[in-house]
Steps between C-alpha positions, in 0.01 A plus 500: 500500500677214340867462458472574134304822563747617763781439265357690214309771687809712532776561264802306626830656581658300225262645244618845601870417446665602181514233234876444538446408872201282463683215338752463779237513766290242332796273462570515878141454617416159643272292299246476788453633855525254794175410670385720784497217752882459454581842641430420867704182474800690362471759777497230768808332351680834489430570867617154606819542295582834662453359848715196431773717350518717810519196729776333309698825473499553877620143567787531250618831643490361853707196402746721319535726800545205734766348271686828476487544875626145551785554256590825671517333840710215362738743335530693824578180688766391248658843505512498875652151502772595250581808699548289811745254323849639421646362182853351508769677296653183349595141573846437646721204584675505835816342637659481841866582577738204489803421713801412284862412569688788339872493437667781693755674278728801501556663161822676405696613196854386441770418247621162380875459529756224493558351840873446430704586191845412364699726265717336236800712390781449249819340626712598202612834364556633152297223337180538302180300553469241225176320589207549740314179580212619723238773510302674771241271657693181426535256786862386547682254721823547689804452272307564179689707239327834445739670254840444337781750432725487197764236590733506199763715672457309822563168332821636349614617841432154640712344228779745574484420869514131426814558294653697782432215739659252265808720464523543875477130550786443253715761670433341836587160363835628371574683821413194704714276281801736525465525873472124536816450294715774651406517867646158591842629388514733798563200721832437329578873476469484123294819498485796726213576730416812300458301182288244685278782629459631148364165382266484796376853428442423135287201595299704749443776243388242246250363749369850578475582133298185446264591784451846356429358155248261643336783689473706183352201320248449779410868491452492122285192529292669770464805278384278219257331735373841619417584141188298570257698717342242733195531728613487863153399626182352365217739433344730242681758289339828604735737316742478211739796472727379220489472125715315250817698420529682830852493641574409858707772661356754254125563525490224760752668724502508874356154548160594356270195499420326177192322637282505812352173621208463740616225731269204470256717307341596832312833493350676797233760554603794716223708656518792740250471788389740770671391823159489670397213271821300508390322816254292297776373268754233586769304320311230314184707441370415150464773241318525170637741240302607194650467153409646160204334334319431825738224613649471845807339654531368852787564734608500862654759728865406553627799696395833649731800506616574854489877450271749329604680184511875446122508457445331836383183327603142567606292198359148476675248274304207358647230275282420199436171326639452150281657233578584140309830520693663782798722428737684728411868527122453467283714730206288613224499759490211741326374810620348824263211584449537872243222550119493497231659716122455519333804346139592423432558129208610282452496120641795307160540333339581836710813550353838401748788481371853539676829576826323579344259750396135475159368600298179502122473491367294793154342492324553834144481640430179311130414459292260293217629283298279265765226536770747399796601716523877534761717667606857564831640367753643743811663354810404702840663461791250503880502509657268244834323487675314221327377186499121488388406151120535496489584872632775723617483860316692772718696739199565723294178498121500474277270708527148359123478446483822297303477177677702231364586156728302271481735201307799370538691825567824310133500389374499860460769761491487877152392611388340172272197520632204301399145424763242601557205269743210527694642796809287562820527703847494351691174528808533718817412315869579520599813312835641393565873518559656157761761430 
């Protein structure tokens, strides 16, 4: 049967479909069937494609598995390597202890007083102060007038005394003239011896009266001179106990001083020292006394008390150099400079304080890893002395080759691994102990 007959011998499935489905089906039907000889070719291509797909899939999965396995091994190796290498905590700079010449000192508290003083009192009585020419703190010289009393009455008394002297001189002149005229008459018995004695007595009395008048004049002149209060010594006025209008012999009774003068202006620092420490101090030992505002004044021990006071302390006296800031009565701290000693020091920044104790962090077990210097931290307790600026003295020295963490030690613990960078030793230099 031909293709046409086979096609039309049976009713097709499409002819049996409802009319509303036939249109869609027809629209999707291919225009013509492929030739029969093409079917085997398509089947062969399909088989080859399936085989190739399986082959390629197996190779890809194998490569992926191998890559994953390789990555896993590498990761395991890296992890094991990291676990075997301990990481350093931080990088530190180290220094070595230095040996410095430290001034040995002995600190003490004391008062500043005048080494020697002179009191100036009034030498007149019943006279008021008219002028005061100096004030406390003024430097004066010997013989300088400090104050003046009212001298009006004194000047009148001087004039009166001068008049009395003149009168006494006239009386003596008359008595002498009478005696010179009458006494020769005794040789010719013109006068009696009694009358001659009377003329001699009158002359002697006139002479005595003149001497007394001169003495009164001298006394009045001295009183007038004493109306000027004069400095007996050179120095500095430390106290003024008088005001204008005060009367000598009244409020200034009993020889009360008008002024107090520090002889030569020399002040001294007096400190009480434990007798056990006095052996280090001698006459001539220099001292340095602190002053307000951070200033200091130098001095020198001039004497040491031979006996202890009531507190079993020995008083040391040191004369101080002139300084405008020092005043008698000041209570100041000072130091006896006993010389210098060689002392080991470390930077203040290297000290770590904890629980009332002081420590330094030593770098030990030094090794080199990847061109880097590594070390292990060892915490070392230390005993410190005086602070010396940016350094501190060691009472118990460390080995001179010790490597100390310069700063940041508070961030480290005993046993930490650190990287050491720029480790240097301190430069030895003279240092002065600070108060």
